[in-house]
N, CA, C and O atoms as a MOPAC input file, in Angstrom:
PM7 MOZYME 1SCF
protein

 N      6.21200 1   105.71800 1   193.65700 1
 C      6.64800 1   106.97300 1   193.06700 1
 C      5.43400 1   107.64300 1   192.43400 1
 O      4.80500 1   107.07700 1   191.54000 1
 N      5.11000 1   108.81900 1   192.88600 1
 C      3.91200 1   109.54000 1   192.45800 1
 C      3.91800 1   109.82000 1   190.96000 1
 O      2.89400 1   109.67100 1   190.29300 1
 N      5.07600 1   110.22800 1   190.43000 1
 C      5.18400 1   110.52900 1   189.00000 1
 C      4.87400 1   109.30000 1   188.15600 1
 O      4.18700 1   109.40200 1   187.14000 1
 N      5.37400 1   108.14000 1   188.57000 1
 C      5.09500 1   106.89500 1   187.86000 1
 C      3.61100 1   106.54700 1   187.89300 1
 O      3.05800 1   106.05900 1   186.90800 1
 N      2.96600 1   106.80500 1   189.04500 1
 C      1.52300 1   106.55500 1   189.15800 1
 C      0.74300 1   107.45700 1   188.21400 1
 O     -0.19700 1   107.01500 1   187.55200 1
 N      1.14500 1   108.74100 1   188.15500 1
 C      0.44500 1   109.67400 1   187.27300 1
 C      0.59300 1   109.26500 1   185.81000 1
 O     -0.34500 1   109.39400 1   185.02300 1
 N      1.76700 1   108.77600 1   185.45700 1
 C      2.02300 1   108.38100 1   184.07000 1
 C      1.53700 1   106.96900 1   183.79700 1
 O      1.61800 1   106.49100 1   182.66500 1
 N      1.03300 1   106.29600 1   184.82400 1
 C      0.55100 1   104.92400 1   184.72300 1
 C      1.66400 1   103.98800 1   184.21400 1
 O      1.45500 1   103.16000 1   183.32700 1
 N      2.84300 1   104.15600 1   184.81100 1
 C      3.98700 1   103.32600 1   184.46200 1
 C      4.23600 1   102.38400 1   185.63200 1
 O      4.40300 1   102.82200 1   186.77100 1
 N      4.25800 1   101.10600 1   185.34600 1
 C      4.54200 1   100.11900 1   186.38200 1
 C      6.05200 1   100.05200 1   186.56500 1
 O      6.78100 1    99.71200 1   185.63300 1
 N      6.51900 1   100.37700 1   187.76800 1
 C      7.95000 1   100.38100 1   188.05200 1
 C      8.25100 1    99.43200 1   189.19700 1
 O      7.47600 1    99.31700 1   190.14700 1
 N      9.38800 1    98.75300 1   189.09600 1
 C      9.84100 1    97.91700 1   190.20100 1
 C     10.47800 1    98.81700 1   191.25300 1
 O     10.77300 1    99.98300 1   190.98800 1
 N     10.69000 1    98.26900 1   192.44900 1
 C     11.32800 1    99.05100 1   193.51400 1
 C     12.73000 1    99.48400 1   193.10600 1
 O     13.15400 1   100.58900 1   193.44400 1
 N     13.45500 1    98.63300 1   192.38800 1
 C     14.80500 1    98.98900 1   191.91900 1
 C     14.74600 1   100.15300 1   190.93500 1
 O     15.56100 1   101.07300 1   191.00500 1
 N     13.77300 1   100.11000 1   190.01200 1
 C     13.63100 1   101.19700 1   189.03600 1
 C     13.26100 1   102.50400 1   189.73000 1
 O     13.75400 1   103.56800 1   189.35600 1
 N     12.40800 1   102.42800 1   190.72600 1
 C     12.00400 1   103.62800 1   191.46600 1
 C     13.21500 1   104.24000 1   192.15200 1
 O     13.41200 1   105.45400 1   192.10000 1
 N     14.03300 1   103.40400 1   192.80000 1
 C     15.21900 1   103.92000 1   193.49700 1
 C     16.18600 1   104.56900 1   192.51400 1
 O     16.74200 1   105.63000 1   192.79600 1
 N     16.38900 1   103.93300 1   191.35600 1
 C     17.31100 1   104.48900 1   190.35600 1
 C     16.76400 1   105.79300 1   189.79300 1
 O     17.50500 1   106.76700 1   189.66000 1
 N     15.47500 1   105.82400 1   189.46200 1
 C     14.88000 1   107.02400 1   188.88500 1
 C     14.83800 1   108.17600 1   189.88100 1
 O     14.97000 1   109.33600 1   189.48800 1
 N     14.65700 1   107.87300 1   191.16400 1
 C     14.65700 1   108.94500 1   192.16300 1
 C     16.00400 1   109.64600 1   192.16900 1
 O     16.07100 1   110.87200 1   192.25400 1
 N     17.07600 1   108.87000 1   192.07900 1
 C     18.41000 1   109.46700 1   192.03100 1
 C     18.59600 1   110.32300 1   190.79800 1
 O     19.13700 1   111.42500 1   190.87700 1
 N     18.14700 1   109.81900 1   189.65300 1
 C     18.27600 1   110.57300 1   188.40300 1
 C     17.43800 1   111.85000 1   188.43300 1
 O     17.88800 1   112.90100 1   187.97600 1
 N     16.23200 1   111.76100 1   188.96500 1
 C     15.37500 1   112.94400 1   189.03900 1
 C     15.94800 1   113.97100 1   190.01000 1
 O     15.80200 1   115.17400 1   189.79400 1
 N     16.59900 1   113.50700 1   191.07500 1
 C     17.23700 1   114.44700 1   192.00200 1
 C     18.36200 1   115.20900 1   191.31200 1
 O     18.52700 1   116.40800 1   191.53700 1
 N     19.13800 1   114.52300 1   190.47300 1
 C     20.22100 1   115.18400 1   189.73400 1
 C     19.63400 1   116.23600 1   188.78800 1
 O     20.16400 1   117.34100 1   188.68000 1
 N     18.54600 1   115.89000 1   188.10800 1
 C     17.89900 1   116.83200 1   187.18400 1
 C     17.35800 1   118.03200 1   187.96200 1
 O     17.52400 1   119.17400 1   187.53200 1
 N     16.71300 1   117.78100 1   189.09800 1
 C     16.16200 1   118.87400 1   189.90300 1
 C     17.27700 1   119.78300 1   190.41900 1
 O     17.10600 1   121.00200 1   190.45600 1
 N     18.41300 1   119.21200 1   190.81600 1
 C     19.55000 1   120.03100 1   191.26900 1
 C     20.06000 1   120.91000 1   190.14000 1
 O     20.38000 1   122.07800 1   190.36100 1
 N     20.13900 1   120.35800 1   188.92500 1
 C     20.60300 1   121.14300 1   187.78100 1
 C     19.64800 1   122.29900 1   187.49700 1
 O     20.08900 1   123.41000 1   187.20500 1
 N     18.36100 1   122.04800 1   187.58000 1
 C     17.36500 1   123.09700 1   187.36100 1
 C     17.51200 1   124.18200 1   188.41400 1
 O     17.42700 1   125.36900 1   188.10000 1
 N     17.73100 1   123.78600 1   189.65000 1
 C     17.89900 1   124.76500 1   190.73100 1
 C     19.12400 1   125.64200 1   190.49100 1
 O     19.08000 1   126.84700 1   190.73600 1
 N     20.22300 1   125.04200 1   190.01300 1
 C     21.43300 1   125.81900 1   189.74100 1
 C     21.18800 1   126.84000 1   188.63400 1
 O     21.66000 1   127.97400 1   188.71900 1
 N     20.45900 1   126.44600 1   187.60300 1
 C     20.15400 1   127.37200 1   186.50900 1
 C     19.27000 1   128.50900 1   187.02500 1
 O     19.46900 1   129.66800 1   186.66100 1
 N     18.31400 1   128.18300 1   187.85600 1
 C     17.43000 1   129.21300 1   188.39300 1
 C     18.17900 1   130.20100 1   189.28200 1
 O     17.79800 1   131.36700 1   189.38000 1
 N     19.24800 1   129.73000 1   189.93100 1
 C     20.02900 1   130.61900 1   190.78000 1
 C     20.74600 1   131.69100 1   189.96600 1
 O     20.83700 1   132.83900 1   190.40200 1
 N     21.25100 1   131.33300 1   188.79700 1
 C     22.02600 1   132.28600 1   187.99900 1
 C     21.18000 1   133.04000 1   186.98400 1
 O     21.61600 1   134.06000 1   186.45000 1
 N     19.99300 1   132.55800 1   186.71500 1
 C     19.12700 1   133.23600 1   185.75000 1
 C     18.49000 1   134.43400 1   186.43000 1
 O     17.66500 1   134.29100 1   187.33200 1
 N     18.88500 1   135.61400 1   185.98600 1
 C     18.34600 1   136.84200 1   186.57100 1
 C     17.08200 1   137.27600 1   185.85500 1
 O     16.70800 1   136.72600 1   184.82000 1
 N     16.43600 1   138.27600 1   186.43200 1
 C     15.20800 1   138.79800 1   185.83600 1
 C     15.47300 1   139.49300 1   184.50300 1
 O     14.56700 1   139.65000 1   183.68500 1
 N     16.73400 1   139.91000 1   184.29300 1
 C     17.06200 1   140.60500 1   183.04900 1
 C     17.35700 1   139.64200 1   181.89900 1
 O     17.61500 1   140.07800 1   180.77800 1
 N     17.32100 1   138.32800 1   182.17200 1
 C     17.58700 1   137.33000 1   181.12500 1
 C     16.26600 1   136.68500 1   180.73400 1
 O     15.64900 1   136.00100 1   181.55000 1
 N     15.81900 1   136.89400 1   179.48500 1
 C     14.54600 1   136.28000 1   179.08100 1
 C     14.70200 1   134.76300 1   178.93300 1
 O     15.74400 1   134.28800 1   178.48200 1
 N     13.67400 1   134.00800 1   179.31000 1
 C     13.74600 1   132.55500 1   179.16300 1
 C     13.79200 1   132.17200 1   177.68000 1
 O     13.06800 1   132.73700 1   176.86000 1
 N     14.63900 1   131.21900 1   177.35500 1
 C     14.75100 1   130.76600 1   175.97200 1
 C     14.85100 1   129.25100 1   175.92700 1
 O     15.36000 1   128.62000 1   176.85300 1
 N     14.36200 1   128.68300 1   174.84600 1
 C     14.51400 1   127.24900 1   174.62300 1
 C     15.78000 1   126.97400 1   173.83800 1
 O     16.35400 1   125.88900 1   173.93100 1
 N     16.22000 1   127.96800 1   173.05500 1
 C     17.41200 1   127.82800 1   172.24400 1
 C     18.10800 1   129.18900 1   172.21200 1
 O     17.46500 1   130.19500 1   171.90900 1
 N     19.40300 1   129.24300 1   172.51500 1
 C     20.07300 1   130.53800 1   172.55100 1
 C     20.25000 1   131.18500 1   171.18400 1
 O     20.49900 1   132.38700 1   171.09200 1
 N     20.12400 1   130.40300 1   170.13500 1
 C     20.27600 1   130.92400 1   168.77900 1
 C     18.89400 1   130.98200 1   168.13700 1
 O     18.20500 1   129.96300 1   168.08600 1
 N     18.47000 1   132.14700 1   167.64600 1
 C     17.14800 1   132.21600 1   167.00800 1
 C     17.07300 1   131.25400 1   165.81900 1
 O     17.96200 1   131.22300 1   164.96800 1
 N     16.02100 1   130.49200 1   165.78300 1
 C     15.84700 1   129.52700 1   164.70000 1
 C     14.87400 1   130.07900 1   163.67200 1
 O     13.80700 1   130.58700 1   164.01900 1
 N     15.24500 1   129.97600 1   162.42800 1
 C     14.37300 1   130.39200 1   161.34300 1
 C     14.28700 1   129.25300 1   160.34600 1
 O     15.26000 1   128.53200 1   160.12400 1
 N     13.14800 1   129.10100 1   159.76600 1
 C     12.98300 1   128.08200 1   158.73900 1
 C     13.54400 1   128.61700 1   157.42900 1
 O     13.07400 1   129.62800 1   156.90700 1
 N     14.53400 1   127.94400 1   156.91600 1
 C     15.12100 1   128.34500 1   155.64500 1
 C     14.47300 1   127.51200 1   154.54500 1
 O     14.87300 1   126.37600 1   154.29000 1
 N     13.49400 1   128.08000 1   153.91700 1
 C     12.75100 1   127.37200 1   152.88600 1
 C     12.98800 1   128.04200 1   151.54100 1
 O     13.10500 1   129.26400 1   151.44700 1
 N     13.05600 1   127.23300 1   150.52900 1
 C     13.18800 1   127.80200 1   149.19200 1
 C     11.82700 1   128.35000 1   148.76800 1
 O     10.79900 1   127.91300 1   149.28500 1
 N     11.81100 1   129.28400 1   147.85000 1
 C     10.52500 1   129.79900 1   147.36500 1
 C      9.71200 1   128.67300 1   146.71900 1
 O     10.26400 1   127.80000 1   146.04900 1
 N      8.43900 1   128.70600 1   146.92300 1
 C      7.55300 1   127.69100 1   146.35400 1
 C      7.22200 1   128.09400 1   144.92300 1
 O      6.26700 1   128.82700 1   144.66900 1
 N      8.03300 1   127.59600 1   143.99900 1
 C      7.87300 1   127.93900 1   142.59500 1
 C      7.53200 1   126.66700 1   141.82600 1
 O      8.21900 1   125.65200 1   141.94100 1
 N      6.47900 1   126.73800 1   141.05500 1
 C      6.08400 1   125.57500 1   140.25900 1
 C      7.13300 1   125.30500 1   139.19000 1
 O      7.62100 1   126.22100 1   138.52800 1
 N      7.46800 1   124.02900 1   139.03700 1
 C      8.42600 1   123.61900 1   138.02500 1
 C      7.80600 1   122.51600 1   137.18000 1
 O      6.86600 1   121.84600 1   137.60700 1
 N      8.33300 1   122.33900 1   135.99900 1
 C      7.84500 1   121.27400 1   135.12700 1
 C      8.25900 1   119.92100 1   135.72400 1
 O      9.40600 1   119.75500 1   136.13800 1
 N      7.34300 1   118.96800 1   135.76800 1
 C      7.68400 1   117.66100 1   136.32500 1
 C      8.61800 1   116.88800 1   135.38400 1
 O      8.76000 1   117.22200 1   134.20800 1
 N      9.23700 1   115.86400 1   135.92900 1
 C     10.07800 1   114.99400 1   135.10300 1
 C      9.20500 1   114.23300 1   134.11200 1
 O      8.05000 1   113.91700 1   134.39700 1
 N      9.76300 1   113.95200 1   132.96700 1
 C      9.06900 1   113.06300 1   132.03400 1
 C      9.23200 1   111.64600 1   132.55700 1
 O     10.06700 1   111.39200 1   133.42400 1
 N      8.45000 1   110.74000 1   132.04000 1
 C      8.54800 1   109.34700 1   132.48000 1
 C      9.94300 1   108.79700 1   132.18000 1
 O     10.50700 1   108.06000 1   132.98900 1
 N     10.48900 1   109.14900 1   131.04000 1
 C     11.82100 1   108.67000 1   130.67500 1
 C     12.87400 1   109.21400 1   131.64300 1
 O     13.78300 1   108.48900 1   132.04700 1
 N     12.74700 1   110.50400 1   132.01500 1
 C     13.70700 1   111.10000 1   132.94600 1
 C     13.59700 1   110.44300 1   134.32600 1
 O     14.60400 1   110.23200 1   135.00200 1
 N     12.36800 1   110.12300 1   134.73800 1
 C     12.15200 1   109.54100 1   136.05700 1
 C     12.81200 1   108.17100 1   136.17900 1
 O     13.38400 1   107.86400 1   137.22500 1
 N     12.75000 1   107.35500 1   135.15900 1
 C     13.31600 1   106.00400 1   135.24300 1
 C     14.74000 1   105.92900 1   134.69900 1
 O     15.33600 1   104.85200 1   134.67800 1
 N     15.29100 1   107.05600 1   134.26200 1
 C     16.61100 1   107.02400 1   133.63000 1
 C     17.71300 1   106.55400 1   134.58700 1
 O     18.69000 1   105.96100 1   134.13000 1
 N     17.59100 1   106.79400 1   135.88000 1
 C     18.62000 1   106.36800 1   136.82800 1
 C     18.34100 1   105.02700 1   137.46500 1
 O     19.12300 1   104.56800 1   138.29900 1
 N     17.25200 1   104.39100 1   137.09800 1
 C     16.89500 1   103.10500 1   137.70100 1
 C     17.82900 1   102.00700 1   137.20100 1
 O     18.18000 1   101.97500 1   136.02200 1
 N     18.22900 1   101.10800 1   138.09800 1
 C     19.07200 1   100.00000 1   137.64000 1
 C     18.36400 1    99.12900 1   136.60500 1
 O     18.98600 1    98.63600 1   135.66400 1
 N     17.05000 1    98.94400 1   136.78900 1
 C     16.27000 1    98.13200 1   135.84400 1
 C     14.92600 1    98.81300 1   135.63400 1
 O     14.24500 1    99.16700 1   136.59600 1
 N     14.55200 1    98.99300 1   134.39500 1
 C     13.22000 1    99.52100 1   134.08600 1
 C     12.68700 1    98.75800 1   132.88000 1
 O     13.43200 1    98.16900 1   132.09600 1
 N     11.36300 1    98.79700 1   132.76900 1
 C     10.71500 1    98.08600 1   131.65500 1
 C      9.42600 1    98.82500 1   131.31900 1
 O      8.60500 1    99.07900 1   132.19900 1
 N      9.25300 1    99.15900 1   130.07900 1
 C      8.05200 1    99.86000 1   129.60100 1
 C      7.80800 1   101.14500 1   130.38900 1
 O      6.66300 1   101.48000 1   130.69000 1
 N      8.88200 1   101.86800 1   130.72300 1
 C      8.73300 1   103.13000 1   131.42400 1
 C      8.42900 1   102.99800 1   132.90300 1
 O      8.02300 1   103.97300 1   133.53400 1
 N      8.61600 1   101.80400 1   133.47500 1
 C      8.33000 1   101.58200 1   134.90100 1
 C      9.56200 1   101.00600 1   135.58800 1
 O     10.40200 1   100.36700 1   134.95500 1
 N      9.65400 1   101.24300 1   136.89100 1
 C     10.73200 1   100.65700 1   137.68300 1
 C     10.48900 1    99.16800 1   137.83600 1
 O      9.34600 1    98.73700 1   137.99100 1
 N     11.54300 1    98.38500 1   137.79400 1
 C     11.44400 1    96.95500 1   138.04100 1
 C     12.14600 1    96.68900 1   139.36200 1
 O     13.31900 1    97.02100 1   139.53500 1
 N     11.40500 1    96.07900 1   140.30400 1
 C     11.95200 1    95.77800 1   141.62200 1
 C     11.74400 1    94.30300 1   141.91100 1
 O     10.84800 1    93.67800 1   141.34400 1
 N     12.56700 1    93.74100 1   142.79000 1
 C     12.38700 1    92.33200 1   143.12400 1
 C     11.04000 1    92.09600 1   143.79700 1
 O     10.56100 1    92.94600 1   144.54700 1
 N     10.44700 1    90.97700 1   143.53800 1
 C      9.17200 1    90.60700 1   144.14500 1
 C      9.41600 1    90.27600 1   145.61500 1
 O     10.32700 1    89.51200 1   145.93500 1
 N      8.61600 1    90.83800 1   146.50300 1
 C      8.79000 1    90.56700 1   147.91700 1
 C      7.54100 1    89.94500 1   148.54700 1
 O      7.61600 1    89.40900 1   149.65300 1
 N      6.42400 1    90.00600 1   147.88100 1
 C      5.19100 1    89.42200 1   148.40400 1
 C      4.79300 1    88.23300 1   147.55500 1
 O      5.08300 1    88.18100 1   146.36000 1
 N      4.13800 1    87.29700 1   148.17200 1
 C      3.62100 1    86.16100 1   147.42600 1
 C      4.63300 1    85.04900 1   147.21900 1
 O      4.31200 1    84.03600 1   146.59800 1
 N      5.84400 1    85.21300 1   147.72200 1
 C      6.83600 1    84.14900 1   147.58900 1
 C      6.83100 1    83.34100 1   148.88000 1
 O      6.87900 1    83.90900 1   149.97100 1
 N      6.77600 1    82.07800 1   148.76500 1
 C      6.77200 1    81.20500 1   149.95000 1
 C      8.04400 1    80.41900 1   150.00500 1
 O      8.23900 1    79.62500 1   150.92500 1

């Protein structure tokens, strides 16, 4: 399979046969779309215009250390306490 060679993908004969069938289905679908797509229809990747909805970048006061650890299940001396995961054998 030429496409597999270009992508440097090692494929078995069974995989090549299966992928050829799948690629034929994809190519048929593309052909059907091209048949109905007229010159008056601009090509689009998404039929709905996408816009980034971002909040204004406004500087805010950061949390205090007490506020930051206030929701922690366990804290000590203003720091989060978490179970030890390294160094245990």
